[in-house]
C-alpha positions as CSV (number, residue, x, y, z in Angstrom):
1,X,0.1,-0.1,0.0
2,X,1.2,3.5,-0.9
3,X,2.4,6.0,1.8
4,X,-0.3,8.7,1.8
5,X,1.2,10.8,4.5
6,X,2.0,14.3,3.2
7,X,2.2,18.0,4.3
8,X,-1.2,20.2,5.1
9,X,-0.3,22.4,2.1
10,X,0.4,19.4,-0.3
11,X,-2.7,18.0,1.0
12,X,-4.9,20.9,0.0
13,X,-3.3,21.4,-3.4
14,X,-5.9,18.6,-4.5
15,X,-8.6,20.8,-3.9
16,X,-9.1,23.1,-7.0
17,X,-11.1,26.4,-7.7
18,X,-14.8,25.4,-8.1
19,X,-14.8,22.2,-6.4
20,X,-17.8,20.8,-4.3
21,X,-15.9,20.6,-0.9
22,X,-17.4,18.2,1.6
23,X,-16.8,19.2,5.0
24,X,-16.6,16.3,7.7
25,X,-17.6,16.5,11.5
26,X,-20.7,18.4,12.7
27,X,-21.3,21.6,14.0
28,X,-18.5,22.2,16.7
29,X,-17.4,18.7,17.0
30,X,-14.2,17.3,15.1
31,X,-14.1,19.9,12.1
32,X,-11.3,19.9,9.8
33,X,-10.0,23.3,11.0
34,X,-6.3,23.1,10.2
35,X,-7.3,21.9,6.3
36,X,-10.1,24.7,6.3
37,X,-7.0,27.6,7.5
38,X,-4.8,26.1,4.9
39,X,-7.5,26.3,2.0
40,X,-7.8,29.6,3.0
41,X,-4.3,30.6,3.1
42,X,-4.1,29.0,-0.5
43,X,-6.7,31.4,-1.8
44,X,-8.7,28.7,-3.3
45,X,-11.7,30.3,-4.5
46,X,-15.4,29.8,-5.8
47,X,-15.9,26.4,-3.7
48,X,-19.4,24.7,-2.9
49,X,-19.6,23.5,0.2
50,X,-21.5,20.5,1.3
51,X,-21.6,19.6,4.8
52,X,-24.4,18.2,7.4
53,X,-24.5,20.6,10.0
54,X,-22.3,23.7,9.1
55,X,-20.4,25.7,11.7
56,X,-17.2,27.4,12.0
57,X,-15.0,26.1,8.8
58,X,-18.1,26.9,6.5
59,X,-18.3,30.5,8.3
60,X,-14.5,31.0,7.8
61,X,-14.5,29.9,4.2
62,X,-17.4,32.3,3.5
63,X,-15.7,35.2,5.3
64,X,-12.4,34.5,3.4
65,X,-14.4,34.7,0.1
66,X,-13.2,31.2,-0.8
67,X,-17.1,29.8,-0.9
68,X,-19.7,30.9,-3.3
69,X,-22.2,28.4,-2.7
70,X,-23.5,26.6,0.5
71,X,-25.6,23.2,0.9
72,X,-26.6,22.4,4.2
73,X,-29.5,22.0,6.8
74,X,-28.4,24.4,9.1
75,X,-25.4,26.8,9.6
76,X,-24.7,28.1,13.3
77,X,-23.2,27.7,16.4
78,X,-25.8,26.0,18.5
79,X,-25.9,28.0,21.8
80,X,-23.3,30.7,20.4
81,X,-25.6,31.9,18.2
82,X,-25.9,32.6,14.5
83,X,-23.1,32.2,11.9
84,X,-22.2,36.1,11.0
85,X,-20.4,35.7,7.9
86,X,-22.9,33.3,6.7
87,X,-25.5,35.7,7.5
88,X,-23.9,38.8,6.0
89,X,-23.0,37.0,2.7
90,X,-26.7,35.3,2.5
91,X,-28.6,38.9,3.1
92,X,-26.3,40.5,0.9
93,X,-27.0,38.1,-2.2
94,X,-23.4,37.1,-2.3
95,X,-23.7,33.5,-1.6
96,X,-25.7,30.6,-3.3
97,X,-27.7,28.8,-0.7
98,X,-29.1,25.3,-2.1
99,X,-31.6,24.0,0.7
100,X,-30.8,20.8,2.0
101,X,-32.6,18.7,4.7
102,X,-30.8,16.1,6.6
103,X,-33.0,13.6,4.5
104,X,-31.8,15.1,1.3
105,X,-27.9,15.2,2.1
106,X,-28.2,11.5,3.5
107,X,-30.2,10.3,0.6
108,X,-28.1,12.4,-2.2
109,X,-24.9,10.7,-0.9
110,X,-26.6,7.2,-1.0
111,X,-27.6,7.7,-4.5
112,X,-23.8,8.2,-5.5
113,X,-23.1,5.0,-3.8
114,X,-25.6,3.1,-5.2
115,X,-24.7,4.7,-8.7
116,X,-28.5,5.2,-9.4
117,X,-30.0,8.4,-10.8
118,X,-32.1,9.3,-8.2
119,X,-33.6,7.8,-4.8
120,X,-37.1,8.4,-4.0
121,X,-38.6,10.1,-0.6
122,X,-41.9,10.9,0.8
123,X,-40.7,13.1,3.3
124,X,-40.5,16.7,1.4
125,X,-43.8,16.4,-0.5
126,X,-45.9,19.6,-0.1
127,X,-43.1,21.4,1.7
128,X,-41.4,24.7,0.7
129,X,-38.4,22.6,-0.2
130,X,-39.7,21.7,-3.5
131,X,-40.2,25.4,-4.1
132,X,-36.8,26.3,-4.1
133,X,-35.3,23.3,-5.5
134,X,-35.6,22.9,-9.2
135,X,-33.8,19.7,-9.4
136,X,-36.3,17.7,-7.2
137,X,-39.1,16.0,-9.0
138,X,-42.3,14.8,-8.2
139,X,-43.2,11.3,-10.2
140,X,-45.6,8.7,-9.7
141,X,-43.9,5.2,-8.7
142,X,-44.9,2.8,-11.5
143,X,-45.2,0.0,-8.7
144,X,-47.4,1.7,-6.3
145,X,-49.0,4.4,-8.0
146,X,-47.6,6.8,-5.0
147,X,-46.5,10.3,-5.5
148,X,-42.9,10.4,-4.5
149,X,-40.2,12.9,-4.9
150,X,-37.1,11.9,-6.8
151,X,-33.6,13.2,-5.0
152,X,-30.6,13.5,-7.3
153,X,-26.8,12.4,-6.4
154,X,-24.7,14.3,-4.7
155,X,-20.9,13.8,-5.7
156,X,-18.4,15.8,-3.7
157,X,-15.1,16.7,-5.8
158,X,-13.1,16.8,-2.8
159,X,-13.8,15.8,1.1
160,X,-11.8,16.9,4.0
161,X,-12.4,14.7,7.5
162,X,-10.6,15.1,10.5
163,X,-10.0,11.8,12.6
164,X,-8.5,10.3,15.7
165,X,-6.0,8.7,14.3
166,X,-4.8,6.9,10.8
167,X,-2.0,5.0,9.7
168,X,0.2,6.2,6.8
169,X,-1.8,4.6,4.0
170,X,-4.9,6.4,5.0
171,X,-6.9,3.5,7.1
172,X,-8.3,6.1,9.3
173,X,-10.2,5.7,12.6
174,X,-12.8,8.0,14.0
175,X,-13.4,7.6,18.1
176,X,-17.2,8.7,19.3
177,X,-19.9,9.8,16.7
178,X,-19.0,9.1,13.0
179,X,-22.1,10.8,11.5
180,X,-22.1,11.1,7.7
181,X,-18.5,10.9,7.5
182,X,-18.3,7.3,6.0
183,X,-20.8,8.1,3.4
184,X,-18.8,11.2,2.6
185,X,-15.7,9.7,1.9
186,X,-17.3,7.0,-0.2
187,X,-19.2,9.4,-2.0
188,X,-16.1,11.9,-2.9
189,X,-14.1,11.7,-5.8
190,X,-11.0,12.6,-3.5
191,X,-10.5,12.5,0.3
192,X,-8.3,13.9,2.4
193,X,-7.8,13.0,5.8
194,X,-6.3,15.1,8.9
195,X,-5.4,13.1,11.9
196,X,-4.7,13.9,15.6
197,X,-2.0,11.2,15.4
198,X,-0.3,8.8,12.8
199,X,0.0,5.3,14.3
200,X,0.8,1.4,13.0
201,X,-2.0,-0.3,11.0
202,X,-2.1,-2.6,14.1
203,X,-3.4,0.2,16.4
204,X,-6.1,0.6,13.9
205,X,-7.0,-3.3,13.7
206,X,-7.2,-3.2,17.4
207,X,-9.4,-0.3,17.6
208,X,-13.1,-0.5,18.2
209,X,-14.9,-0.3,14.9
210,X,-11.1,-0.4,13.3
211,X,-11.1,1.6,10.0
212,X,-14.1,3.5,9.2
213,X,-12.5,5.2,6.3
214,X,-10.1,2.3,4.7
215,X,-7.4,3.2,3.0
216,X,-8.2,2.7,-0.5
217,X,-10.9,5.8,-0.3
218,X,-8.1,8.3,1.0
219,X,-6.1,10.4,-1.0
220,X,-4.0,12.2,1.5
221,X,-3.0,11.8,5.2
222,X,-1.8,14.7,7.2
223,X,-0.6,14.6,11.1
224,X,-2.4,17.6,12.9
225,X,-2.4,17.3,16.6
226,X,-5.1,19.9,18.1
227,X,-6.1,20.0,14.0
228,X,-10.0,20.3,14.9
229,X,-9.3,23.3,17.3
230,X,-11.2,25.4,18.4
231,X,-13.9,22.6,17.8
232,X,-13.7,19.4,19.6
233,X,-12.0,16.3,19.0
234,X,-13.1,13.1,21.3
235,X,-11.4,11.7,23.3
236,X,-8.8,14.4,23.2
237,X,-9.7,17.6,23.8
238,X,-13.6,19.7,24.0
239,X,-14.1,22.8,22.1
240,X,-12.3,26.0,22.9
241,X,-15.4,28.3,24.3
242,X,-13.1,31.5,24.7
243,X,-11.6,31.1,21.6
244,X,-15.2,30.5,19.7
245,X,-16.5,33.6,21.4
246,X,-13.5,35.7,20.3
247,X,-14.2,34.5,16.7
248,X,-17.7,35.5,17.0
249,X,-17.1,38.7,18.5
250,X,-14.5,40.0,16.2
251,X,-16.6,38.4,13.2
252,X,-19.6,40.6,14.6
253,X,-17.8,43.6,14.8
254,X,-15.9,44.2,11.5
255,X,-12.9,42.1,13.1
256,X,-13.0,39.4,10.9
257,X,-9.9,40.5,8.9
258,X,-8.2,41.0,11.9
259,X,-9.3,37.4,13.0
260,X,-7.7,35.9,9.7
261,X,-4.5,38.1,10.1
262,X,-4.1,36.7,13.5
263,X,-4.6,33.1,13.2
264,X,-4.6,32.1,9.4
265,X,-2.4,34.7,7.5
266,X,0.3,35.3,10.1
267,X,1.0,31.5,11.1
268,X,2.1,30.3,8.0
269,X,1.8,26.5,9.5
270,X,-0.2,24.9,11.8
271,X,2.5,24.5,14.3
272,X,2.7,28.4,14.1
273,X,-1.2,28.5,14.6
274,X,-0.3,26.5,17.9
275,X,2.4,28.4,19.3
276,X,0.0,31.4,18.6
277,X,-2.9,29.7,20.8
278,X,-0.5,28.8,23.5
279,X,0.4,25.7,25.6
280,X,-1.7,27.3,28.4
281,X,-4.8,27.4,26.6
282,X,-4.7,24.0,24.6
283,X,-4.3,22.2,28.1
284,X,-7.3,23.9,29.4
285,X,-9.3,21.9,27.1
286,X,-8.0,18.3,27.4
287,X,-10.3,15.7,28.2
C-alpha cells in the first residue's frame, strides 16, 4: 500500500477552484480546521460547501471569500448564536444557498454510492423545499402509484475529514460519533484526512470499529495534532469556548479580517498556529 502521509499544503493542493467541498464532522465537533485554514492561506476560490450541520469552517470559508455556494440544513454555532459571515453574505446576495434537509443530504450521498440516478422519498412532498429546489422532481411510482420525490445524487469533488488517528496508508479511525463521514468519504472523488496522530496499522486494527474510512478511499493523510481546534475532537479535547467567542465577537464587529490576519495569514503553518494559541490554552481543553 502507498504511503499517503504528506504536508498540509500538499494535501490542500488537491482542492481546486470551483470544487464541491465536503466537510466532515458536525457543528462544533471534530471539524477539519487545520485544513480549512490552509485552504484560506492558499486562496482557493469559488468553492461549493457540502456539510451536514455547518459551523465554523463553513463560516470562515465564506468570510474569506473562498466559498460561493453552501449546501446544508443548518449553519450556525448552536448555543453561541448565528454564523456571522454566512448571515452577512446571504443577506447581501453574495452566496448561493442550496436548501438541503438532513434527509436530502443523506439520500443524495446514498444515491451516489448506489450509482443510481435518484432515490425516492415521501418526506418533503408538500414542503417549501420543493419550491426552491428545481432539481427535485415529483413523480408517480410505477409499482405502487404513490406520489414520490426523486432526489438526485450528490458527489463532492473533495472531502476533508478530521479523525482521531490514521496510519500512513490512509486507514482512518474515528472515536465517538461518526455522523455522515463514512458516506461522505465513499461518495467523494477525493478524500483528504487530517489526523490527531499517525499510528501503526495494528493500532487501527485493534481499535473498536477499526477503520471507519479504509485506505482505498483516501488520497492524502496529514498529521495535525489539535487539528480540529477550536472545535472538539473526542477523546482528546473539547471545544475552546473562549476562542469561539472571540471569533464570533470579532466577526460580528467588523474584525474578521483581523482574526484572519492573526490566526491564519500570520501563522504560516499549523505549528505556528498552535504556538499562537499557546500551550496553556490548549491544556485547558484536554479531556
